[in-house]
N, C-alpha and C positions, 0 to 999 in steps of 0.2 A: 348718806351723810356726808357732806363734803370734807370737815375739819373735824379732827379731835386735838385738843390742846391739853397736852399732860404736862402737870406742874408738880413737879416733888418739892415738899418745903419741910422747913425744920424752924421753929420759932419766928414766924414772919407775920404777925397778925397786923402790924401797922401798915403794911404794903398791899396785903390781900384786897381789899375793897377798891383802891385805886386800881391794882391792876385787873381785877374782873371788869369794872366799868370800860377801861381802857379796851380790852378785848371785846367787850360787847359793843362798843363803839365801830371798831373795826370790822367784824362780822356784819352788823346791820349795814353800813356804808357800803359794804362788796355784795351784800344778798346772800353770805353763805348760809348753808345749815350746818350747826356746829354742835359741839359739847365740850364743856371744861371739865377735864378731870384734876381735882385737887387729890396729891396723896400726901397727907400729914404723917411725916417720920419721927414719930414719938415727940411732938412738940411739948413742952412745959409751960408755954404761956396761953394765950387766950386765941390761938389760931384756930382751934378745932370750934369755938363758939362763934368766929367770925363766918367760918366756912358754913357752918348751921344756918346762920342769917342767910348767908350768900343762896343758898339752896333753895330757901323760902320766897326769895325775891326772884330766882331765875329757874326756871324747870331744865334749862339744859346743863345746871352745875351738878356735878356729881363728885363724889368724894370718897376715899377711902382713909382709914386712920390705922397706924400702927399702934400696937399697945407698948412698944418702945423704940427707941431709935435702932433702924437696922441699917442705915446708910443710903445713898442715893440710888445705888444699883437696883437694890430691891424694891424701892419706890417706884423707878422708871419700869422695871419689870412687871409690877403688877398694874400700873397706869397702862402699859403696852396690852396686857392681856385685856383689858377692858374696854380699850379703845375700838370703836366702830367707822371711823370716818375713813375715807377713801386716802386721805394725807393726816397722818399725825405730824402735829408739832410738838417738840419739848421747848419748854423755857423755864427759867429760873424764876423764884417767886421775889428778887428783892429789887424788882423795878430796874435792873441794870440791861435786861433783854427788852426791846422795844416791839410791842405787838404790831407795830404798823409795818413791821417786815413780813406779816405773815402772807399778804396778798402776793408779793415777788416769789416768797418761797414756794407757796401753792401752784404759781405759774410754771415755775421751775421743774416741778415733780410731775404736774399734769401736762404740760405742753410740751416740754423738752424731756420728758421720759425719764428724769434723774431718780435713780433708786433712792438715794439720799443726798441732801444738799446741807452741808455744814456752815453755820454763820463764822465770819473771820471778823472779830474785832480789832479791825487794823490801827484804828485808834483808841487807846485805852485810858482809863481813868484810875487804874489800881497804881499803888505804891510801886515804887521801883524794886522792892524787896520781894513782890510777885509777879512784875512783868519780866525780869530777866531769868529767873529760874524758869518762868513759863516758855519762853524761847528757847532756853536748853532742852527742856522737855520736848518740845514740838519739834526740834530739829533733830534729837535723837530717834523719836517715833516715826519721822518721815524716812530717816534711815534704816530702821530695822523693819518697817512695815511696807515700804515701798508705796505708800498713799500720800500723794503730795497734798497734803492740807497744811496751811498756815496756822490753824488754831482748831487742833484736835479735840480738845476740850470744852471747846464753846457750848454751853446749855441751849442756845437757839440752834435748832436743827430742824429738818422737815424729811419724813420718811414716807414711803409708799406702805400703806397699812400691811402687806404682804412682807415686808422686809420685818417689822415688828413682831409678826405673828410668827416668824421663821427662826428668831434667835433667843437665846436665854441670857440675861445680863444677871451676874450676881458677883459678890465680894465686893471689888473696887474696879469692875470692869466697865462702868459707864463712860470711862476716859476713852476707850478704845472701841465703840460701838461700830465705827467705821471698818475697823479690824475685823472685827467679830463677824460682820454683814459681807465683807469681802469674801472670807473664808467660806461662807455660806453660799456663794455665788452671785452675790449682788456686786457688781463692779462698775456701774456707772454710778460715781460719787463725785459731787461737784461743791464749788464752794461760792458763798456771796458774801460780800463786804456787807456788814451789818452795823449799825450805831451801837455804841456802847456808852451807857450812861453811869454817871457816879452812883454810888449806893446812896439811897435818901434815908433809909431806916435801918435800925438794926446794926448788926457787925456780921463780917464775913466769917463764913464757915472754913475759909481756907487754912490748910496746915501744911507745914512742911515734910510730913510723912508720906505725901504723895510721891515725892521725888526719891524717895527709898522704895516704897511699895511698886510705883510706876512701871520701872524696868522688869521688875521680877512678874507683874501683871501680864504686861506685852509679851514676854517671853513664854509665859504659860499658856496666853491665847494662840500665838502663832506655833508653838509644838502641839497643842492640841488639834487645831486646825488642820495642820500637815499630817500629823501620824496619830491622831486621836483614835483611829480606826485600825491602824497597821503598826503597833508601836515596835513589832519586831524589825521592822526595816529600818529603825534608828538605832535602837538598842543592838539587835543582832549584827548589823553593819558595823559597828564601831567594836563590839566584842571579838567579831570574827576578825577585824584587822588587826586589833592588838594580840589576840592568841598567835595568829600568823606570824606578826613579827616577832614575839617571844618565843615561839618554837622554832624558827630559822634562828635566831640569835643562840638558842641553846643548842641546836644540830651544830650550827658551826663551832662553837667551841669544844664540843664532844669529838669532832672529827679531827680538830686541831691536836688533841689528846691522844686519841685512840690510832690515829693514821700517821700523824706527822710527830707526835710526842712532844708539841711544843708547850710548855708552861702546864700548869694546873689549871682547874677550871673554877672551883669554889673560892678561890682568893681573888679573882677578876671581878672589876665593878659590872662588866657586861654580863656576867653569870645573874647577879641579883637583878638587873634591870632586865633579862630575860624572863626571870622568874616573875617578876612583878606584872609585867605586861600579860603573861599568859594567866595568871591568877585573876586579874582584873578583868580581862575579855572573858574568860569563864564566867566570872560574877556578872557582867553586863549582859551575855549571852542568856543567863538564867533569868534575869531582869525582864529581858524582852520575852521571852516565853511565857513567864508568869503575866506580864502585861497583857500579852495576846490571848491568853486563857480567859483572864477578866473581860477583854474588849468583845471577846466572841459571846460571853454570856451576859453582856449587857443587854438591858430591855430595850435600849434605844439604839443598838448596834445597825440596825435598818432603817434609821431614820434619816431621810435625805430631802434636800430641798428641790421640789419639784416645780417646774415653771408652769407647765400648762399641760394638759392630757387633750387627745382628741378619740373619741368614741370610748372612753374609760368611764364608768360611773364609779362613783364613791362607794367602797368596800367590793368590789368585783374585781 
């Protein structure tokens, strides 16, 4: 199969028939074999009924329905697990992502060998209350992750199938899938300017909370990606550094008192500073030790992203 189109949605019953028909036209015009996977993230409108009708009309339509709203990350993760196409295309269900972009995205993955191609909505039709925070968010993400994408959170993206099968998306991590993929070893990440369309039906699901949770999620991804299997390297290094500085400070104060008999010890700010660094250093060292024990006993401790093998059979 050439393409899997993964579409998470929440209360988008008005746009689904038009989106489906648009995707089908693009697929048939280009001769692609395809599947469309709708993931209903706990909709309270008629979205699921519309999807059921679409599955009856088109055998290439598949669907997953959550019992309640779990979020876009959970919906994408389930869609990734179910996808079978060589290239996986994700898009939002609100008709703001154009299916006409699919052929070029597909070519960039297949012919130019990109692991991920992210859409860039260079010209947007969103209100200024959304566009300005989005620019700030993207700038901060580029700075922290080192991935030079102008529109990290664009819903229109293309992936090699092996990418989506090698990563796990949870919480609110869908905004940082390129960062997660990079930490798994998929570093060829491209970008394509795509058409952005004004919302035709329904209301936006955008919330300002993402600008509070976003930086925390990004920091979590970067930390886990770098130190997830060796937490002692992080906590132990900082803890040992604090202990070393604290002990040197206390030794210096002790020598001043015992050898040169210069002033007291307990009445000096440096004494409390040295004690604080020593105590915090010990706590960080212990935290790293406990995290290392947990990591070594985790079931996925030896799960790695393998690109290819020669002469090795599965399970051997």
